[in-house]
N, C-alpha and C positions, 0 to 999 in steps of 0.2 A: 285518347280515352274518351269514351262517351260521357258527356256531362250529365250530372244528376242521378247516376245509378250507383256510384261508389260511396261507401261510408266515409265519414270525415276522419282524416288522418291527423292526429293531434298529440301533443305531449301528455304522457300519463306516467304516474308513479306506481311502480310495482313494489309491494312491501312484503317481505318474508318475516312473519311474526316469530317463527321459531328461532331465527338467527338474529333478530333485531337488525335487519338489513333492508335498505330500500334503495332503489335506483330509478332515475328518470330516463325515459326513452319515449319513442313515438309509437303509437298503436291506434288501431281502429276501435278497440274496446272502450267502453265508457262505464261510468259508475256514478251513483248518486252521492257517494262519499267523496269528500275532498280533503286535501292536506296542504298545509303551507310548506313549501319547499325552501331549501337553503337560500335561494335567490330572492325570496320574499313574495313570489307569485304563488297562487293557489291552483293546484292541479287535481284532476280526478285521481283517486287511489284505488288500486286493485290489490286485495290481499291474496297471497298465494301460500300454499302449504309447504312448498319446497322450492328452493332456488339453488344456484351454485354456491351460495354461502352456507347452506345446510345439507346439501346432498352428500352422502358418504363418498362417492367417487371423487368429487372435487375437493373435499376437505381432507382426504387421506385417511379416513377412518373406515374404509371399506374392508370387509373381512374376506379373506381368501379361504375357499373351501379346500379341505384336505381330501382330494379325490383318491389319492393313492392309499390313504388310510382306510377309506371306505371300501375300496376293492379288497384290500387285505383282510378287513374284518368280514366281508362277505365270503371270501374264500375260506377263512377259518371256520365260519359257521356252516357253510354248505359244501365245502370241498372245492379244490382247484378245478378249473376248466368249466364250471357251470356258468360263469359269467360270459363265456364266449358263444353260447348258444343263441 
């Protein structure tokens, strides 16, 4: 790697406020805000709107759309065969 052109890669805390969940990882992102982590060290903190702790796909609260019911309702309203055009 060429020296002096890459951003600093350092430990950063990502915090999901919606789920009250935070995790420590490494990133090139920086922040003016800091937080004291469980190990007693202070790290930059990045607040995120959604993470695996609050995303419906990962939490199991994802809604499944009833596409068959939609097709049946469309055919009742406009007649069979019109959805194939």
